[in-house]
N, C-alpha and C positions, 0 to 999 in steps of 0.2 A: 504494500500500500504506500502511495506517495503522499505524504503530508508534511509540509514544511512549516516550521514554527519560528523561522529566523526573524521575521518582522511582524509579529502579531499586532493587529490593529482592528479591533472589532468595530470601531466607528467608521472605518473605511470600507467602501464596497470593493469587491474582489474582481479584478480584471485578469483574464487569461489571454495572452497574445500567442498566436500560433504562427510560426514562420520557418521556412526551410533555409533562410540565410540569417545567420546570427553569429556573433563572435564565439569561437570555440574556446577561447580563454582570454584573459585580460591582455590587451596589446596585440590581439590577432589582426592579421592583414585583411581578413574577410570584410566586405562592406558592413559597416556598423550602424546604419541609419535606423534600423528597427530597434536596436538597443538604445540609441540616443533618444529616440522618442519614448521608449518604455521607461527609462530611468527618470525622465522628466515628468512622467505621470505618477511617480511614486508619491508625490506630495498630496495627490488627490485620491489615489487608489492603492490597494495592496495588489501589487503586480506580480503575476506568474508568467513565465515564458516557456513554451514547449517548442523545442527545436530538435533536429536530428543529431544523433551522436556521431562523433568522428574519432579517429585514432588520436590518442593523446589528450582528449577532452574528458572532463569530469562528467559523471552522470547527473550530478546536481550540485549547485553552488549558489552563493549569493553574490551578485555583481552589481555594485552601485545601488544597493537596496532592492534589486530585482531578483526574485526567486526563479532561477533558471533550471529547467529539467530537460535533459536530453535523452530521447528514446533510442534504444538500440534496435536495429532492424536486420543485422547480419553479423557474422564474426568480425571483429574490429578491423582487420586488415582489408575486408571487403566493403566497408562502409564508405563507399566512394561515389555515391549517387549525387549527394549534395556537396556544396562548397567547391572551391577551385574552378570557378567559371560558372557555377550554377547548374541546376538540374537539366534544363533544356539543352545547354551547350554540351554538357557531359554525355547526354543521350545521343546527340548528333555526332559527337566525336567517337563514341564507342557503342555500337548497337548492342553489344553483349550486356551493357548495363541495364537494358530493359528487363533483364531477368531479376533485377533488384526491386523493380517497381511494385509488384504485388506484396512483397514482404514489407516494403516501406509503408505502403498505404495501410496495411493491416496493423502494423506496429504503431503507426501514428494514431489511428482510430482508437485502438485499445488504450494507449497512453492518455489520449484526450478524454476518453470516458472516465478513466480512473481519477484524473486530476479534477475534473468537474464534480464528480460524485463525492470525493473525499474532502475537497476544499470549499464546497458550497459557492462555486463561482457565480457571480452576478451577471457577467457579460463576457462574450468571447470576441476577440478581434483577430481575424485571420488575414494574413498578408499573402497575396498571390492566389488567384483562383485555382491554379493547378500547382501542387496537389492539395494545398490546405483547404481551399474552398470546397472541393468535392468531398473531402473527409468530414468537414464540419457540417455540410448540408446533409450528407447521408445520416450522420449521427442524430441530427435534429429530426429526421423522419422516423428513425427506428426507436428513439428514446424520447418520449413525451416530456420528460423533465428537463430536457436540455435547455440551457438559458438562451436568451436572445443573442444573436451574433450579427456582426457586420463585417464586410469584406473591403479590402483595399487592393487595387490593381496597380502595379508599377510599370507595366509595359509589355514585357515578354509574355506574360500570362494571357493577355488579350490578343497579342499579335501572332503568337505561335499556335500551331494546331488549329488551322482554320477550316477544316473539313466540316461538313454539315452536322455530323454527329457531335463533334466538339462544340460547334456553335450552339446547338440546342442544349448541350450540357452546361455550358457557361451561362446561358440565359436562365436556365432552371435554377442554378445555385444562386445567382444574383437575385432573382425574384423571391427566393426563400429567405434571403437576408432581410433584416429590419432596416439596414442602411448600407449604402455602397459608396465608397470614395475612390477616386482616381487621382493621379498626381499631376495631370495636365488636361487641358481642354481637348487636345487631340484624342486622348484616350476616352474622353466622354463621348466624342463622336463615334469612336469605335464601338463603345457600349451601345449607343443608339442604333448603330447598324446591326447589332445583334438582336434588336427588338426590345431593349431595356428603355423604359420611359425616362425622359429627361429629369423629372422631379425625383426620381429614385436615386440619381447620381449627384454627388457633390464633388467639386474639384478642390482638393487640399494637397499641396505639395509636401514632400519631405523637406527637412530643414538642414541648416548648416550652422555650426557654432561660430557666429560672426562677432561675438563679444569677447571671447577669450582664446579661441583657437585659430580660426582663419582670419587673421588680421594683417594689415599692411606692414611691410618691413622696409628696409632701405632699398633703393633702386639698384639694379644690377650695374656693375662697372661698365663704363664706356668701352665699346669694342667687344663686349661679351654678347654673343648672339646665340644663346641657348634656347632651343624650343623644347616644350614639355608636352607630353601626352600622358594622361592618366585614365586608366579604365581596364576592364577585363579584356584579355586578349582573345576575343571571340569574333566571329564574322558579324558584320553589320556596324562595326565601329569606325570603318574608313581608314584604318591604320595603313593598309597597303598603299593607298593614295598618298598619304603623308610621307611614307618612306620613299615612294617613287619620285617625289620632287626634290629629294636631297641633292642629287648630282647637280641639277640646274641651280638650286639655291646656293650651293658651294661656289658656283661660278660667279655669283653676285656678292656673296659674303663668305670668303674663304675660311673665316673663323667660326662659321655656324656649326652647331651640333644639335642633336636630338636625343633627349632623355625620355625613355619609355618606362613608366611605372605601372606594373600590373602583371597578372599571370593568367594563364588560360590555355586551352588546347591549340590555339593558333601560334603559340610562341615559336615552335620549331619551323613551320612554314615561313613565318615572318623573318626569322633568323637567316633562312636560305635566301630570301629576297634581298636582305641587306648585303649578304656576301656577293650575290650576283651583280649588284649595282656598284660594288667596290667601295662601300661607305662604312665598312665595319669600324674604322677608327673614329668615325663621327657619330655613330649611333650606339647608344648605351642601353641595354636591357637591365633594369634595376630589380626586376621581380616585384612581387607584391610587398607593400609596406603598410605598417599600422597607421591609423588615422593621425596619431600624434606626431608622426614624422612628416606628414604631407605638407603642412604649412611651409616648412623649410624649402621643399622642392619648388613650390609656387613662388615664394619670395626670391629664390635664386634665379628663376627663369626670366628671360626677357619677354617671352611670349608663350601663351598656352594655346595649343591647336587641338580642336575637337572636330574632325571631319565626319560628323555623324551621318548615318543613313536615315531616310525618311521614317523608318520604323522606331527610331529612338523615342522612348516614352517621356523623358523629362530633361536629361542632360544637366544634372545638378553640379557636375564637376566644373562647369563654367562659372557657377556662383562661388565655388570654393576658390577658384583662380582669381576672380574679380575681388573677392573679399580680402585676398592677400595683396591686392594692388597690381595684379598681373594682367595685362591686356590679353584679349582673346580673339582668335580667328576661328570661326565655326561655320557650319553650313546653314543655309536658309531653309529650314524645315519648320513645320508647325510647332514642335516642342521648343526649339530655340527662340522662335518669334515670341512665344508666350513668356518664357523665362527672362528674356532680355528686354522686354517691353519697358520703356521709360528709363533704361540704363544706358550709359555711354561707356566708351573705351573698348569697343569691339568692332570687328569687320565680319560680315557674313558673305558667303560665296555659294553658288549653286552646288547641290549635292552631286557627287560623281564627276565633277569637272576639275581635273588635276591642274590644268593651266590656270584657271581662276583661283584655285587654292594657292598656287605658287605666287600669283600676283598679290593676293591678299596678305600673305606672309611678308612679302617684300615691302608692301605699303606700310605695314606696322613697324617693321624693322627700320625703315628709313625715317619714320616719324615717331620713334618710340617714346620720347618724352611727352609729346602731345597726347598720345593715347594713354600713357600712364597717369598723366594729370587728370584726364577725363574720368578714369576709373575712380580715383580718389574722390572726385566731386560727386560720384554716384553712390558713395559708401552708405549714406543714411537711407537712401531709397532701397538699397539692397537689403539692409538690416530689417526694415519695416516689413518686407515681404517674406524673407527667407530665414531670419534668425529663428533658432529653435524656440525661443520664448513665445514668439507669435504662433508658430506652427503647432506646438504642443498645446497651447491654449485652445486652438480650434478643435483639435482632436478631443481634448478633455470635455469641451462643451458638447460635442457630438455624442460622446459616450454618456454624458449626464442626461441629455435629452432622451436618448434611447431607453435608459434605465427608468426614468420617470414615466415615460409613456407606457412601458411594459407594466409598471406597477400602478398605473392609473393615478399618479401623483399630480 
């Protein structure tokens, strides 16, 4: 039986967060935005998190006041479905991992049932429709006592698996939820295309620590032309295009370099591309880094480049860069239009156009001080929209409204 008494608070309502992406340990390099939100909800709720176990991780622990429980779904060395690029990317990279899916779903469902039953959970918040949404929705059908739940989509869960069966499945689970949030208006449009009513969907982004983490530093030294890319090394991030412009960029700026921070299944093919272009000395693969290390990378870089594809759900790394005072070149897609609305210090180029991407990079490098100054002037506007204090307040309010409506308060 799983019952955690690390942070008893009878006055607080109990929130269970279900996610397949979560730090495996303190200082992990896995994306930490679900934890960043969860720990900020601790002041209003007693927060539990259910996430997959992985080799080297504890089965349960208290992280920043959050009760974290990790369910096992295979012998430890085979627990490779989640993390290191995410479930969808891992399945695309290795079809044999589909064999882990049934055990993952059953283990997650059983762990979810035990946690809710033993800890008297008031509300469940599931991140990603697949697999969390389907597991939560099924349990709500077979167990009448299951608490109200709401879902959040981050992008890949809506954009991947687009066949008719999956579309009906997504629509069914969203309609079963009491509330549904997406991180961008573009995803709201995707949900509407599934047949989800507009009034069912709220747009609430994830946040960035713009008060004490991702803050401006000193400007890079004159003559330093370091480009930075941050993200999972998976298809759809546009990193091939960025690497492909390096030979031409070096012709304009011989001192230019590209630093790539992230890990994923595309690391080896990308490394081969770097070698084929003869730019191994100018391109550095740093691997995945914990969030606490990222501000130093953004502050050191002269320019952050995010050549997203149209399927990108939010592109919050652009806000991390701007928060640190680093100008941005990114693609002109719905997600970036929304994120960068009312903000200065960036250039957008058409998606998939390597020549325009090169020209955008050259434009910022030639006028680096002008763009850096514009970023600083946008600092307060960025904070108002994306700092965690604002974002967590929106989620807390949503949770509170759902609980009150369910209780008839």
